[in-house]
C-alpha positions as CSV (number, residue, x, y, z in Angstrom):
1,M,-20.1,-13.3,0.5
2,N,-17.5,-11.5,2.4
3,I,-16.1,-8.2,1.0
4,L,-12.5,-9.3,1.4
5,Y,-12.6,-12.4,-0.6
6,D,-15.0,-13.5,-3.3
7,E,-14.9,-17.4,-3.4
8,R,-16.7,-17.7,-6.9
9,L,-13.2,-16.3,-8.4
10,D,-11.4,-19.6,-8.5
11,G,-14.7,-21.4,-9.2
12,A,-15.1,-19.4,-12.7
13,L,-11.3,-20.1,-13.9
14,P,-11.0,-23.0,-16.1
15,R,-10.0,-26.1,-14.1
16,R,-6.4,-27.2,-14.6
17,D,-4.5,-30.6,-13.5
18,K,-2.1,-29.6,-11.0
19,N,0.1,-32.5,-11.9
20,E,-0.2,-31.7,-15.8
21,V,0.7,-28.0,-15.2
22,L,3.6,-29.0,-12.9
23,A,5.0,-31.8,-15.2
24,E,4.5,-28.8,-17.9
25,L,6.2,-26.2,-16.6
26,T,9.0,-28.8,-15.5
27,R,9.3,-29.9,-19.1
28,V,10.1,-25.9,-20.2
29,V,11.9,-24.6,-17.5
30,P,13.7,-27.7,-16.1
31,D,15.9,-25.6,-13.5
32,L,13.0,-23.6,-12.0
33,T,12.1,-24.2,-8.4
34,L,8.5,-25.1,-8.0
35,L,7.0,-25.8,-4.9
36,H,3.5,-28.2,-4.9
37,R,3.4,-30.1,-1.6
38,E,1.0,-28.6,0.8
39,E,3.3,-28.4,3.7
40,D,5.6,-25.8,0.8
41,L,2.7,-23.8,0.0
42,R,1.3,-23.2,3.3
43,P,3.7,-20.1,3.9
44,F,2.4,-18.5,1.0
45,E,-1.2,-19.1,1.4
46,C,-1.6,-15.1,2.4
47,D,-0.1,-11.9,2.2
48,G,-0.4,-9.1,5.2
49,L,-4.1,-9.6,5.2
50,S,-3.7,-12.7,6.7
51,A,-7.6,-13.3,7.3
52,Y,-7.9,-14.9,3.9
53,R,-6.0,-17.5,2.8
54,V,-6.0,-19.8,-0.3
55,L,-3.6,-22.4,-1.1
56,P,-2.0,-21.6,-4.8
57,M,-1.7,-24.5,-7.1
58,L,2.1,-24.0,-7.6
59,V,4.6,-21.9,-6.5
60,A,7.7,-20.8,-8.7
61,L,11.0,-19.3,-7.1
62,P,12.9,-18.0,-9.9
63,E,16.3,-16.5,-10.0
64,R,16.9,-15.6,-13.9
65,L,15.0,-14.0,-16.2
66,D,14.8,-16.5,-18.5
67,Q,12.6,-18.5,-16.2
68,V,10.5,-15.9,-15.6
69,E,10.3,-15.3,-19.5
70,A,9.4,-19.2,-20.1
71,L,7.2,-19.4,-17.1
72,L,4.7,-16.8,-18.4
73,K,4.7,-17.8,-21.7
74,Q,3.8,-21.6,-20.7
75,C,1.3,-20.3,-18.0
76,R,-0.2,-18.2,-21.2
77,E,-0.2,-21.3,-23.5
78,L,-1.8,-23.4,-20.7
79,G,-4.6,-20.9,-19.7
80,V,-3.0,-20.6,-16.1
81,P,-3.3,-17.3,-14.2
82,V,0.0,-15.9,-12.6
83,V,0.0,-13.8,-9.3
84,T,3.4,-12.0,-8.5
85,R,4.5,-11.6,-5.1
86,G,7.4,-9.7,-3.3
87,A,7.8,-10.1,0.4
88,G,4.1,-10.7,1.2
89,T,3.9,-7.9,3.5
90,G,0.9,-6.3,1.4
91,L,-2.4,-5.3,3.2
92,S,-4.5,-5.3,0.8
93,G,-4.7,-9.1,-0.8
94,G,-3.1,-8.2,-3.5
95,A,-0.5,-10.8,-3.6
96,L,-3.5,-13.4,-2.3
97,P,-3.0,-16.4,-4.5
98,L,-5.4,-18.5,-6.6
99,E,-6.4,-22.3,-5.9
100,Q,-6.0,-22.8,-9.9
101,G,-3.4,-20.2,-10.4
102,V,0.6,-20.0,-10.0
103,L,2.4,-17.8,-7.4
104,L,5.4,-16.1,-9.0
105,V,7.5,-15.5,-6.3
106,M,10.5,-12.7,-6.8
107,S,12.2,-12.8,-3.7
108,R,15.4,-14.2,-5.0
109,F,15.9,-10.9,-7.4
110,N,17.5,-9.3,-4.4
111,R,20.7,-7.4,-6.0
112,I,21.4,-4.1,-6.0
113,I,22.7,-3.8,-9.7
114,D,24.3,-0.4,-9.7
115,I,24.5,2.9,-7.4
116,D,25.2,6.2,-9.5
117,A,26.2,8.6,-6.7
118,D,26.9,11.6,-9.2
119,A,23.3,11.0,-11.3
120,R,21.7,10.1,-7.6
121,I,20.5,7.0,-9.1
122,A,20.0,3.2,-8.1
123,R,19.0,0.3,-10.4
124,V,17.9,-2.5,-8.1
125,Q,16.0,-5.8,-8.7
126,P,12.3,-5.9,-7.5
127,G,13.1,-8.2,-4.5
128,V,15.5,-5.7,-3.0
129,R,14.0,-4.5,0.9
130,N,13.4,-0.8,0.7
131,L,15.4,-0.4,3.4
132,A,18.4,-1.9,1.9
133,I,18.4,0.7,-0.5
134,S,19.2,3.6,1.6
135,E,21.5,1.4,3.7
136,A,23.5,0.8,0.6
137,A,23.6,4.5,-0.5
138,S,24.6,6.0,2.9
139,P,28.0,5.6,2.3
140,Y,27.6,8.4,-0.3
141,G,25.4,10.4,1.7
142,L,22.2,9.6,-0.2
143,Y,19.1,7.8,0.7
144,Y,15.7,6.4,-0.7
145,A,12.5,9.0,0.4
146,P,9.8,6.2,0.5
147,D,9.8,4.7,3.9
148,P,6.9,2.5,4.4
149,S,6.0,1.5,8.3
150,S,7.1,-2.0,7.1
151,Q,10.4,-0.8,5.1
152,I,12.6,-3.0,6.9
153,A,11.2,-6.1,5.1
154,C,8.6,-4.9,2.2
155,S,10.3,-5.0,-1.4
156,I,11.0,-2.6,-3.9
157,G,8.9,-4.3,-6.4
158,G,5.6,-4.6,-3.9
159,N,6.3,-0.8,-3.3
160,V,5.8,-0.5,-7.0
161,A,3.0,-2.6,-7.4
162,E,1.0,-0.7,-4.9
163,N,2.7,2.8,-5.1
164,A,3.8,2.7,-1.3
165,G,4.1,5.8,0.4
166,G,5.3,6.6,4.0
167,V,6.1,8.9,6.7
168,H,8.1,11.6,4.4
169,C,5.8,11.2,1.3
170,L,4.0,14.3,2.3
171,K,7.6,16.2,1.2
172,Y,9.3,14.0,-1.1
173,G,6.4,12.1,-2.8
174,L,5.1,8.3,-3.4
175,T,7.0,5.7,-5.0
176,V,5.9,7.2,-8.4
177,H,7.5,10.2,-7.8
178,N,10.6,8.5,-6.9
179,V,11.0,6.1,-9.6
180,L,12.9,6.8,-13.1
181,R,12.4,3.6,-15.0
182,L,11.1,0.4,-14.9
183,E,12.2,-3.2,-16.7
184,V,8.6,-5.0,-17.3
185,M,7.7,-8.8,-18.5
186,T,4.4,-9.0,-20.2
187,I,2.2,-11.9,-20.0
188,E,4.0,-13.2,-23.4
189,G,7.7,-12.9,-22.0
190,E,8.1,-9.8,-24.0
191,R,10.1,-7.5,-22.4
192,M,9.7,-3.9,-22.0
193,T,11.5,-0.5,-20.6
194,I,9.3,2.3,-19.3
195,G,10.6,5.6,-18.4
196,S,14.0,6.5,-18.5
197,E,16.9,8.1,-16.6
198,A,16.2,11.7,-18.3
199,L,14.0,13.8,-16.9
200,D,11.2,13.0,-19.2
201,S,11.1,10.2,-21.7
202,P,8.6,10.4,-25.0
203,G,5.7,8.7,-25.6
204,F,2.7,7.9,-23.1
205,D,3.3,8.4,-19.4
206,L,3.3,4.4,-18.8
207,L,5.5,4.7,-15.9
208,A,2.7,6.1,-13.6
209,L,0.3,3.8,-15.3
210,M,2.3,0.7,-14.1
211,M,3.0,2.2,-10.5
212,G,-0.1,1.1,-8.5
213,S,-1.0,-1.5,-11.1
214,E,-0.9,-4.3,-8.6
215,G,0.7,-7.2,-10.8
216,M,-2.2,-6.7,-13.4
217,L,-0.6,-5.5,-16.5
218,G,3.2,-6.8,-16.1
219,V,6.1,-8.6,-13.8
220,V,8.6,-5.7,-12.8
221,T,11.9,-7.2,-13.3
222,E,14.7,-4.3,-12.6
223,I,13.7,-0.7,-11.2
224,T,15.5,2.7,-11.6
225,V,15.2,4.9,-8.3
226,K,16.1,8.3,-7.3
227,L,18.5,9.0,-4.6
228,L,18.1,12.2,-2.2
229,P,21.0,13.6,-0.4
230,K,20.6,13.2,3.5
231,P,19.3,16.6,5.1
232,E,21.9,18.5,6.7
233,T,19.6,18.3,9.8
234,A,16.1,16.7,11.2
235,K,14.1,17.9,14.3
236,V,10.5,17.0,15.6
237,L,8.1,18.3,17.6
238,M,5.4,16.5,19.0
239,A,2.3,18.1,19.9
240,S,-0.2,17.1,22.6
241,F,-4.1,17.8,22.2
242,D,-7.0,17.4,24.1
243,D,-9.5,17.2,21.2
244,V,-8.9,15.1,18.3
245,E,-10.4,17.4,16.0
246,K,-8.3,20.2,17.1
247,A,-5.3,18.1,16.1
248,G,-6.9,17.4,12.8
249,A,-7.5,21.0,11.9
250,A,-3.8,21.9,13.2
251,V,-2.4,19.9,10.3
252,G,-4.1,22.1,7.6
253,D,-3.1,25.4,9.5
254,I,0.8,24.3,9.1
255,I,0.2,23.4,5.7
256,A,-1.4,26.9,5.3
257,A,1.4,28.5,7.1
258,G,3.5,27.6,4.0
259,I,5.8,24.4,5.8
260,I,5.8,21.3,4.4
261,P,7.2,19.2,6.9
262,G,9.5,16.1,6.5
263,G,6.6,14.1,8.2
264,L,3.3,15.0,9.6
265,E,2.0,12.0,11.6
266,M,-1.1,11.8,13.8
267,M,-2.2,9.5,16.8
268,D,-5.1,9.1,18.5
269,N,-5.5,8.0,22.2
270,L,-5.9,4.6,21.6
271,A,-3.0,4.5,19.3
272,I,-1.1,6.6,21.7
273,R,-1.5,4.1,24.7
274,A,-0.8,0.8,22.5
275,A,2.8,2.5,21.0
276,E,3.6,3.8,24.7
277,D,3.4,0.4,26.2
278,F,5.0,-1.2,23.4
279,I,7.8,0.8,22.4
280,R,8.4,3.7,25.8
281,A,8.6,6.4,23.3
282,G,7.6,8.8,25.7
283,Y,3.9,9.4,24.6
284,P,1.9,11.6,26.9
285,V,-0.8,9.0,27.5
286,D,-3.5,11.1,28.6
287,A,-3.7,13.4,25.2
288,E,-6.5,12.7,23.2
289,A,-4.0,12.8,19.8
290,I,-0.6,13.8,19.3
291,L,1.0,15.4,15.9
292,L,4.5,14.4,15.2
293,C,6.0,17.2,13.0
294,E,9.4,16.5,11.4
295,L,11.1,19.4,9.7
296,D,14.3,19.0,8.0
297,G,16.7,20.6,5.6
298,V,19.4,23.2,6.3
299,E,19.8,23.7,10.0
300,A,19.2,27.5,10.0
301,D,15.9,27.0,8.0
302,V,14.8,24.3,10.3
303,D,15.3,26.5,13.1
304,D,13.1,29.2,11.9
305,D,10.1,26.5,10.7
306,I,10.2,25.2,14.2
307,V,9.4,28.8,16.0
308,T,6.4,29.0,13.0
309,V,5.0,25.6,13.5
310,R,5.1,26.1,17.4
311,E,3.2,29.4,17.1
312,V,0.5,27.4,14.3
313,L,0.2,24.5,17.0
314,A,-0.6,26.9,19.9
315,K,-3.2,29.0,18.1
316,A,-4.7,25.7,16.9
317,G,-5.1,24.3,20.7
318,A,-2.2,22.4,21.3
319,S,-1.9,21.7,24.8
320,D,1.9,21.2,24.9
321,V,4.7,21.2,22.4
322,Q,8.1,19.0,23.0
323,L,11.0,19.2,21.0
324,A,13.1,16.2,20.6
325,R,16.1,16.9,22.7
326,D,18.9,14.7,20.2
327,E,18.7,12.3,17.7
328,A,17.8,9.2,20.3
329,E,14.6,11.1,21.3
330,R,13.8,11.7,17.4
331,A,14.3,7.8,16.8
332,K,12.1,7.2,19.7
333,F,9.3,9.5,18.7
334,W,9.4,7.7,15.0
335,A,9.9,4.7,16.6
336,G,6.4,4.7,18.0
337,R,5.0,5.6,15.0
338,K,6.5,3.0,12.8
339,N,5.5,0.4,15.4
340,A,2.1,1.5,15.9
341,F,0.4,-1.4,14.0
342,P,2.0,-4.0,16.0
343,A,1.2,-2.4,19.2
344,V,-2.2,-1.9,18.9
345,G,-2.4,-5.9,18.0
346,R,-1.4,-6.1,21.2
347,M,-4.9,-4.6,22.3
348,S,-6.9,-7.2,20.5
349,P,-7.1,-10.7,19.2
350,D,-7.6,-9.1,15.8
351,Y,-7.4,-6.0,13.9
352,Y,-8.0,-4.6,10.1
353,C,-6.1,-2.2,9.0
354,M,-7.9,0.4,6.8
355,D,-6.4,2.6,4.1
356,G,-7.9,5.8,2.8
357,T,-7.3,9.2,1.6
358,I,-9.1,12.4,2.1
359,P,-8.1,16.4,1.7
360,R,-6.6,17.6,4.6
361,R,-9.5,20.4,5.4
362,E,-11.8,17.4,6.0
363,L,-9.7,15.4,8.7
364,P,-12.1,17.0,11.6
365,R,-15.1,16.0,9.9
366,V,-14.2,12.5,8.7
367,L,-12.5,12.1,12.3
368,K,-15.7,12.5,14.0
369,G,-17.5,10.5,10.9
370,I,-15.2,7.4,12.1
371,S,-15.9,7.8,16.0
372,D,-19.5,7.8,15.5
373,L,-19.6,4.5,12.9
374,S,-17.3,2.7,15.6
375,E,-20.0,3.6,17.9
376,Q,-22.6,2.3,15.8
377,Y,-21.1,-0.7,14.9
378,G,-19.7,-1.6,18.7
379,L,-15.8,-1.8,17.6
380,K,-13.0,0.5,18.9
381,V,-11.0,2.1,16.1
382,A,-7.6,3.4,16.4
383,N,-6.8,5.9,14.2
384,V,-2.7,6.3,12.6
385,F,-2.1,8.3,9.9
386,H,-0.2,10.2,7.4
387,A,-1.9,13.3,8.7
388,G,0.0,15.8,6.1
389,D,-0.9,14.3,2.9
390,G,-4.5,12.7,4.3
391,N,-3.7,9.6,4.4
392,M,-6.0,7.8,6.9
393,H,-5.3,4.1,8.6
394,P,-7.8,3.6,11.2
395,L,-7.6,-0.1,12.6
396,I,-10.7,-1.9,13.6
397,L,-10.4,-3.9,16.7
398,F,-12.1,-7.4,16.8
399,D,-12.0,-10.6,17.8
400,A,-12.4,-13.5,14.7
401,N,-13.4,-16.2,17.1
402,R,-16.4,-14.1,18.4
403,E,-19.2,-15.2,15.8
404,G,-19.7,-12.1,13.2
405,E,-17.2,-9.8,14.2
406,L,-15.1,-10.1,11.5
407,E,-18.1,-9.4,9.3
408,T,-18.8,-6.7,11.0
409,A,-15.2,-5.4,10.9
410,E,-15.5,-5.5,6.9
411,A,-18.5,-3.6,7.1
412,L,-17.4,-1.5,9.4
413,G,-14.3,-0.7,7.0
414,G,-16.2,-0.4,4.1
415,K,-18.2,2.7,5.5
416,I,-15.0,4.2,6.2
417,L,-13.7,3.8,3.0
418,E,-17.0,5.2,1.6
419,L,-17.3,8.3,4.1
420,C,-13.8,9.0,2.6
421,V,-14.7,8.8,-0.9
422,E,-18.3,11.1,0.1
423,A,-15.7,14.3,1.6
424,G,-13.7,14.0,-1.6
425,G,-11.2,11.6,-1.0
426,S,-9.8,8.2,-2.3
427,I,-10.6,4.3,-1.3
428,T,-7.0,3.6,-1.0
429,G,-3.4,6.0,-0.4
430,E,-0.7,3.5,-0.5
431,H,-2.0,0.0,0.4
432,G,-4.0,-0.7,-3.0
433,V,-7.0,-2.4,-3.5
434,G,-6.3,-5.9,-4.0
435,R,-9.2,-7.9,-3.0
436,E,-10.0,-5.7,0.4
437,K,-11.6,-2.7,-1.4
438,I,-12.8,-4.1,-4.7
439,N,-16.4,-3.3,-3.6
440,Q,-15.6,0.1,-2.7
441,M,-14.3,0.7,-6.2
442,C,-17.9,0.4,-7.4
443,A,-18.5,3.3,-5.1
444,Q,-15.6,5.5,-6.4
445,F,-15.9,5.0,-9.7
446,D,-18.6,4.9,-12.3
447,S,-19.5,2.4,-15.2
448,L,-17.6,4.3,-17.8
449,E,-14.6,4.9,-15.6
450,I,-14.4,1.2,-14.7
451,T,-14.7,0.1,-18.4
452,A,-12.1,2.0,-19.2
453,F,-10.3,0.6,-16.3
454,H,-10.6,-3.2,-18.0
455,A,-9.9,-1.8,-21.4
456,V,-6.6,-0.9,-20.1
457,K,-6.2,-4.6,-18.5
458,A,-7.1,-6.0,-21.7
459,A,-4.7,-3.8,-23.9
460,F,-1.7,-5.3,-21.5
461,D,-3.2,-8.6,-20.9
462,P,-5.9,-9.7,-23.2
463,E,-6.7,-13.3,-21.9
464,G,-6.6,-11.5,-18.4
465,L,-4.1,-14.0,-16.4
466,L,-2.5,-11.8,-14.4
467,N,-3.6,-11.1,-11.0
468,P,-7.5,-11.7,-12.1
469,G,-10.0,-10.5,-9.4
470,K,-8.0,-8.0,-7.9
471,N,-8.2,-4.5,-8.5
472,I,-10.9,-3.6,-10.6
473,P,-14.4,-5.2,-10.2
474,T,-16.9,-6.2,-12.9
475,L,-19.8,-4.2,-13.5
476,A,-22.2,-6.9,-12.6
477,R,-20.3,-7.1,-9.2
478,C,-21.0,-3.5,-8.9
479,A,-24.4,-3.8,-9.6
480,E,-24.5,-6.9,-7.0
481,F,-22.9,-4.5,-4.5
482,G,-25.5,-2.0,-4.9
483,A,-23.0,1.1,-5.7
484,M,-24.0,1.4,-9.5
485,H,-27.3,2.5,-11.1
486,V,-28.9,-0.1,-13.3
487,H,-31.7,0.7,-15.3
488,N,-34.5,-1.8,-16.5
489,N,-31.9,-4.3,-15.2
490,E,-29.5,-3.8,-17.7
491,L,-25.9,-2.1,-17.1
492,P,-24.9,0.6,-19.0
493,H,-24.0,0.3,-22.8
494,P,-24.3,-3.6,-22.6
495,E,-23.5,-3.6,-26.5
496,L,-19.7,-3.0,-24.9
497,P,-17.5,-5.8,-24.2
498,R,-16.6,-6.7,-20.6
499,F,-13.2,-8.1,-20.3
């Protein structure tokens, strides 16, 4: 059994005749675009985690909310699972379809409904690209802060589903910190408004609950996001180090000095060489690691912070510190970082992108641990990550055409995530759990916590039809994985229902 995909899931779902489901949905929503031929389904067989592919039963491409409502109601009546998909750029298999399910693609909901420059908010549909929000807000001197590397393509609905971050999340927060309100539709087709345009809203904080829920609680149909004024100036320092652990320690030193950079990114030598060969960003290819530190705000404050950060970096052992000479060089520095993933892809037939988070103080130890694991498993690992908030993205290089290498990469990835948990961190920072990390959920959470997660899921989706098999493992799976204590062959609290 592969870590990333459990084929038994589809087998456990009730078998439905595809033609019958197609006929029923066509009867209820006659003007809904439904794809059912194999050649039409093939482009939707995976998300950004392309090593695992499943052809969905049907793909639905709605254009109106009444179509989404009718589809959800009918799928619930038929007992057919629904997986919601945005742009398909996710990297954890969160939008991987089901052979016995409908893939609900929200890409046609791509309209920016309104921008209120005075209130500094924008109302957008879930299919709007992340970068398009900032482009639309730019004439008002505003922008949307979270900026995943895939921002040119990823949708804001997908960002909500995975609680995406980006280069600037250290200072400006993740998606959860930049969204005020959601319009959501439940599996029953009920419409809900969660959150408000006010600074706070009454009742439980369901807005935070919905962030990162990976389409398991409802279908997001509209998002109200915060917009921020563009900084007066932004300048980037690039620091070179002859030792990866020194670079890791420097990250904590910068924060300890009272500086919160707009972005603080780290790349090791393998990633540096790949990005430089691909982008020609001006990176020092002989450095063991580099830090990119962006400081933004009022120019006088930025200049003062640059002096402080230079001193911190020199004390931390930086062999060279370079300030981007102008906006063009600043853009090149960031282009290398933003394109690090595809750049590394040119070095190996395949790579597996991990996503874990650790306390900043643990960076040197965990980087050493990743190096040791890389040697143990015989696969190279390139490290590219949001160093400021400890969100690591080790890229495991392998060749899927070599027998057993994919499984070795999976096993290595799992050990890296468990190392993150051991260091006091988390198995994910912004990519979500999806199918990829479902076993490692067992390592991070105990049986009572996982049971609570299932109870929350059941409160929103009693039949378990929204994106089943993702994010939350069953207790039986955890016991099989060997990451949960089982006494006398019995799971804790056997009297409790397992949803």
